N, C-alpha and C positions, 0 to 999 in steps of 0.2 A: 505493499502500500504504497509504500515510499514515506517513512517518518509522518507519517500524517499527527493532525494538533492537534483539540479538543479547539472551534472555535463557540464564539456566543453564539450564533445563531444570527439567524436572521430578523431584522426588529420589525414591527410596524411605522406608517408616518409619523406616527408622533413617538414613539420611541421606546415603545411599552411594550412587554413578550409579548407575540404573538399566542401564546396557548393561556395564559392567564383565567380568562372564564373559563375554558374548558379546564384545566386544572382546580378552579373553585366548584366546576362539578365533578369530577372525576374524584376529589375531596371526599366530598356528601356523601358517595355510594355506601351503600351499606353491605357488612361482609363480615368476614370473622374475624374476630380479634389476637391474637398470641398476645400467652401470659406473659412474657415476661417483656419483649420488647416493643418501645414507649411509640414510634414513628410515627403513629395516627395520630397521637393526641401533642408530638410536632406538628404536624398536617393541619389537624382540627386549631389550633391556635394560629399558623402564622396565615390559614385564608380569616377568619376571626378579624386578627390585624386590618390583612386587608380589605374588608369587606366595607368600611369604611368609606378609600381610598375610592373604588370605585362608587361603592351610591354617593357621591358630591358632597363627601365631609371634605375633602382636598384635590379640588378639579384639578389644580396644577400638579400633581404631588409625583401623578406616574408619569409627567413629561416632558418635567426636569430633568436637566442629569447632573454628575454635580455632587460631590460629600466632602467637602473640606469644608465645611463648619461642621460635620457632625449631621447635617441636614440633608441639602443636594435632592431627590429625587424624597424627598421628605417623607414619610413616613413608611415607605418600603425598605430604605435601609436599615432604619430599626427595628423591621419587621424581619428582614432578612436576620440581621445577625442573632436576635433571640431568636430566628429558625435555627442556625449554625450550630448556637452555644446550648440547645435544648437536644439536634441531634450528640453533640460530643458528651450530650449528658449522659444517654442511652447508649452508644457508637458499642459496649461492651458487648451487653444484651443482643442487639441486634445483626450480626456480622454474615447470619446466611439468610439476609431479609433483603430480598431482591427492592423494593418499596425502600428503607432506607439509602441502598445505593446510589438509586435512580437520584431521590432527593440531595445526596451529600455532591453526587456532580450538579442538580440541578439549582442547587441553591447558590456555585462557584460563579456559573453561565448570568444568572441575574443578577448579581454583583458587579459580574465584567460588564453586562451589557447597560446598566444604571450604574457603574463611575461608582460601589460605595466602596470606602474604605473600611479596611474590617475591625479599623477604631473611631468607638465612638458609642453612641448610648444606644439603647437597645431599649425594643417593646415592651412595656413589662404584658405577659401571659393578660388577656380578654376574658371575663367574665364565658365559662363554659358551659355549654345549652341553650339558653336563650340568643344571644349573640350570633345566634345560625339557623335560627327562624326567621323566618319571608325569604328563605333562602326558593320557595316555589315547590315542587312535586318533580320526589327523586326520581329519578331516571331506572332504566329497568337493569338488572343485576348483571355485567356479564360475566360467566364462567369465571371463574378465578383457577379456573385450572387447564386453560383454554389461552395463552400464552399469545399468539397466535391471530386470533375472534376476540383478544380483549385490545390488544394495540388497534389494531383495524378499526376495530366500533371507535373508540375514544379518538383517532390521533387521522380517518380516515385516508390511511397508507397503510403498507405492508411494513415491521418492523424492519430491520436491516441485521442481516444474517452474517459471516464470516465459515469459514472451509479447511478443515484439512486433513492428511492423511498420510499413513506410515505404509511400507509393502513395499518385498523386497528384500533386498539387501540389507536394515531396511531402509529405504531413503523416505524422511519427509519434508512435504509441505505443511507449510507452518501457513501460520495466518495470515503471515505479513508476503506471505509468495516467496520465503528463502525457499529451498530446493536443496536439499542438502543427500547427501552419501555418508551413510554415519556408521562406528565398527561399535559404540555402544552395547557393546555385552554386556550383559546382566542383567537389571529393575532397572528403568529409565521413568519417570511420567511422563503421559503423554499430554495433563489435565490433571491440574489438584485445584480448582476455582472451593469455593463455597455452596456448588450445589451437586457437582460433581467429580471423581475421581477418575481418569485411565492408566493404569501403568502397563507397559509392555517389557515383555523378560524374551533378552538375544542368546544364541549361541552360534560360535564361528557355522559355516557354513561345512569345514574339511578342519580336521588337526593344522594348527598353524597358521589360518589363515587369518585375515584381516576382515573381507568381508563376515558379517555375523547375518540371519532372518530367527523373525520375531518365531518362537515358538508356544509365547501363553502370553493371553489378554487379560488382566482382572481387571471391571468397571462396577464403579461403587456411585447408583444414583443414591444421594443421601436424603434423611428423612426432610419432607418437605410441609409441614404442617398440614389444615386438611386434605389436602393432597395424596402422598404416596407413603408409603411405611418402606426404611431403606434398604433400599435392595439391593445384589450381590450378582453379577455375570461373570464366570470366567469360562473362558475357551481356552483350551491346548491343542493341538498336535494331533489331530485325527479321535480327535472331542470338541466339537463345534455343537450343544448343546441348544436345545430350542427352548428354554425354560431355564429363569431363574438359580441361583444356586437351592434355593426350600421350595425349587417343583411349582413355582406360581409363576401363570408369564403375564402378572399385572399389577399395578403398583399396592395390589390390596384391600383391605375390606374399609376404607379413607370414604370420605364421599367424591374424594376426588381420582379411586384408585386404577378403574380408567383411563388414568390420563397418560403412564405409563404402560406400554405395552409390548410385546415381541412377537415377532411369527417368524417361519422362513417358507420361501416357498423349493430348497434346492436343499434338503436334510443335509446335514454334514459337510456342505459345502458354502454356506449363507443364511447370515442369521443377521435379523435386522429389528431394533429396536428402537424404537419411536415413542419418545416422553414429551409428549405435547403441552405440562404443564409449567416447563422450562424451553419452547421451541427449539426442539433439539432431536435428530438421527440421529442415528450409528447406523453403520452396515461392519460386518464383521464377514471375513470370505474367508478360505482357506484354497490355495495351490500351491500343488509344488512342493508338496513337503510345508509350509511356512503357511504364517496365519496373514493378513493382511488387517486396516482401520482406517474410515473414511467417515469425520462427523461434520453433519452441519450443525451450528449453534449458535441461536442467536447472541448478539453484539454486548447486551445486559449483560448474560449468562459467562462471557467467558472471559466478562472485565472483571467479575467480581470475587477478587481474588489479593491479598496483603502482599505482604515483603517474606514472610515468610512461609508463601507459594511458590517463588518465581521461576522456580524450575520447571519449564514445561517446554517441551519439543517442540507442541502446538503451538508458542507464543514465542520462544525464541530460537527454533529450528534447535541444530546439535551445537552439544558445548563446542568450539576449537578443539579444541583436546579428540575431543569424541568425532571429526570431518575427516574422512579419506581423503590424501590429498589427490593431486590429478593422476599423478606417479604412481600413485598405488593403485587409482580406477582403471589407469592404463597398463596394469599388468595383463600379462598370458595366460589363458585359463583354459579349461580341458577342450574347449573349443574355440576354432579361429576368430578374429574377432570381424572379419571379412562373412562368416559362414551368420554368426547370428544376429549380422546388420540384414542379413538377405533373411532370415528367420522373422525379426523382429520388423521387415515392413510392412511384411503380408495385412498388420492389424495394426499396426503406427505407423499411418504415412506420411505425416510433419516430423520432421528428426528435432523437437522441441526435446526437453527432458525427459520426461515417458520416454523414448524412443532412445535417449542414451541410457538411463537406469536399464531398459530392457536390454539391453547390445552388452551393457555389465552383467549384468544378473545370468545369463544365456551363455555366456562366454565362460566365467568365475564359475559356475553349480554346473557346465555342462549338461543342465536341464535344457529340453525346448520348450516344457509345459510353464517355466517360469518370464515365458512370454503374457497369456492370458492374465499374471500380477499388474504386469502394469496395464494394459489395454481394463480390464478390471477399471481399476484408481484412474486411470482416465475419465470412463462412462462416470463413474462418480460422483466425481469432479464436475464433469458436465450438467448431473444433474443436480448437484448441491453448489455449486457457487453464483451467487448473485449477479457478477457481471464474466460474459462468456468471453469477454474479452481480456481477461487474466491468465482462460482456458490453457492455452500454452505457454509454456516459460522456459524460454532461455537462456542460455549461461548467464549473461548479461542484467539480465531483470536481477531485480538486491526489492529488500526490502529493509524496516526498521525492525529492529528490539520493540516489544509490547511488555506496557506498562496499562496498571488500571487504567493510568492518566492517558495515556495517548491515542485510547477508542477515540472515535469520536462518537459524540454523545446529542442528540437531539437536545432541547430544551425539557428537564422533567424530563426526562427521556422513560425513565419508571417507573414513574408512578403511573400508568395501564397498566403493570401490573400486579397494584395493590392487592396482596392477597391480605391483609389483613384491613378491614374499611372501617369507617365511622359506625358505631354500633347506634 
């Protein structure tokens, strides 16, 4: 994605956030409250603090820029500082809450848009309950365990998604379109965020070889409030089950249990896991004695991790010490490069990173069946990538390391997934 950075987003002609009225309605939605995370209280207090600004209490407050005297955008800056303080106080108990993560990013966007300083007076919390009266009838409640439907309904557009894959040697395509050939022997995390954990375990293709293949994949879907119980999926070569470890094929007995499901159209070689509650689809395949992994995941979910979770191959690609050099990738294998190229060309006519990976795998392993792994990875990318212009990667393609702060995030984007709402 080329070193993306979060921008304040578009402004309305008067400089006010374009989705502020939507935010007000959104925060009035009724849902399920979490017993520990208090983000909804913060949301409600912010809405109450700003209702008067839009109701005529301070007509210019949302139009004026600047905050040099502790006022500027008037009560809005004070309300935002109070909002930020409230989120800091509840941060420890809200680590796994999408609404919390999105509120934190949204506050920063609003403060940038309105040139609010972080130092200055904060708005005292308004009275609870009566302040929200008169807001009109409550809108229909979107399904809290349908990520895409909830987002589209509230924003009038589809959410953003990211794609990552690991296949063959393994070759890793990161969220930022890095493409690395890795040795990564042993267990390495592909993903490790607040909602999802994926670990790949690799071993050498042959004794003494630098090249490795994935022999085991472990996927953990973490407990998600009213949607799912924690579920673990584990696959090994020659054992690709069509169920979670506990024998179930869904998220359990919670109200949104059906928002996590597992199915297979080709038992033993292909499994698809859909997690609608976090906008995620995972495909795991077995080809030529190795496993491959492919994922399409919502941006907000992919960025919900802390500094302690920064080692993720899908996020930053393989660490430099684990990447095979060009000379290592050019070593002669048991099949000549010319023969390998001919075999790979049949299913991969474009000589991109997938083609080059195929040539390497077939040459080193001596197994023509490795062509299927690269072809399947390309087809998954075709199905999962939001931007097909990025489908084919070449050696000159590059990306930037990912951190929670470098994702582009629309204004208060994740409040569309208020798994918890005001009672």
